[in-house]
C-alpha positions in Angstrom: 89.3 -48.6 23.7 88.6 -45.0 22.5 85.9 -44.1 20.1 88.3 -43.4 17.2 89.8 -46.9 17.5 86.4 -48.5 17.7 85.3 -46.7 14.5 88.5 -47.8 12.7 88.1 -51.4 13.9 84.5 -51.4 12.8 85.5 -50.2 9.3 88.3 -52.8 9.0 86.0 -55.6 10.2 83.5 -54.6 7.6 86.2 -54.6 4.9 87.2 -58.1 6.0 83.6 -59.3 5.9 83.3 -59.8 9.7 80.3 -57.6 10.1 77.0 -57.6 8.1 75.9 -54.5 6.3 73.0 -53.7 8.6 75.1 -54.0 11.8 77.9 -52.0 10.2 75.6 -49.1 9.1 73.8 -49.0 12.5 77.0 -49.0 14.5 78.9 -46.6 12.2 76.1 -44.0 12.4 75.8 -44.3 16.1 79.5 -44.1 16.8 80.4 -41.5 14.2 77.5 -39.0 14.7 75.8 -39.6 18.0 78.2 -40.9 20.6 80.1 -37.9 21.9 80.5 -36.6 18.3 83.4 -39.0 17.4 83.5 -37.3 14.1 85.7 -34.6 15.7 88.3 -37.2 16.6 89.5 -37.4 13.0 91.6 -34.8 11.2 90.4 -32.9 8.1 91.4 -35.4 5.5 90.2 -38.4 7.4 86.9 -36.6 8.2 86.4 -35.9 4.5 86.8 -39.5 3.6 84.6 -40.7 6.5 82.0 -38.1 5.7 81.9 -39.6 2.2 81.3 -43.0 3.6 78.7 -41.6 6.0 76.8 -40.1 3.2 76.1 -43.6 1.9 75.9 -45.4 5.2 73.4 -43.0 6.7 70.9 -43.7 3.9 71.2 -47.5 4.0 68.0 -49.4 4.2 67.8 -53.2 4.2 64.1 -53.1 3.1 63.3 -53.8 -0.6 60.1 -51.8 -0.2 62.2 -48.6 0.5 64.2 -49.2 -2.7 60.9 -49.5 -4.7 59.7 -46.0 -3.8 60.2 -43.7 -6.8 62.9 -41.2 -6.2 63.9 -42.9 -2.9 67.0 -41.7 -1.1 67.9 -45.1 0.3 71.0 -47.2 -0.5 71.1 -50.9 -0.6 73.9 -53.2 0.7 75.5 -53.4 -2.7 75.9 -49.6 -2.7 77.4 -49.6 0.8 79.8 -52.3 -0.1 80.9 -50.5 -3.3 81.6 -47.3 -1.3 83.7 -49.3 1.2 85.6 -51.0 -1.6 86.2 -47.6 -3.1 87.6 -46.4 0.3 89.4 -49.6 1.2 93.0 -48.2 0.8 92.0 -45.2 3.0 90.5 -47.6 5.6 93.6 -49.8 5.6 95.8 -46.7 6.2 93.8 -45.6 9.3 95.7 -46.2 12.5 99.0 -46.8 10.8 
């Protein structure tokens, strides 16, 4: 399976509740940014949508201590889930 398909499957599995938030964020960041720059496998419109997701996912932290820091840049699971819900129609359209 190619990297593009793996990212799409990961997104869809998270939408369906098959992957926990920490695993999703770790895997998405690794696949989208670090493994052979899979970001380049998506066209401009797709990349814009995925970059918007990545902006939230890349600052995810499961630690309450991080969220207690004044002015912290970290997102919690609720914020990640809200972003994915916001993008769910886009995610469902990928690969069609």
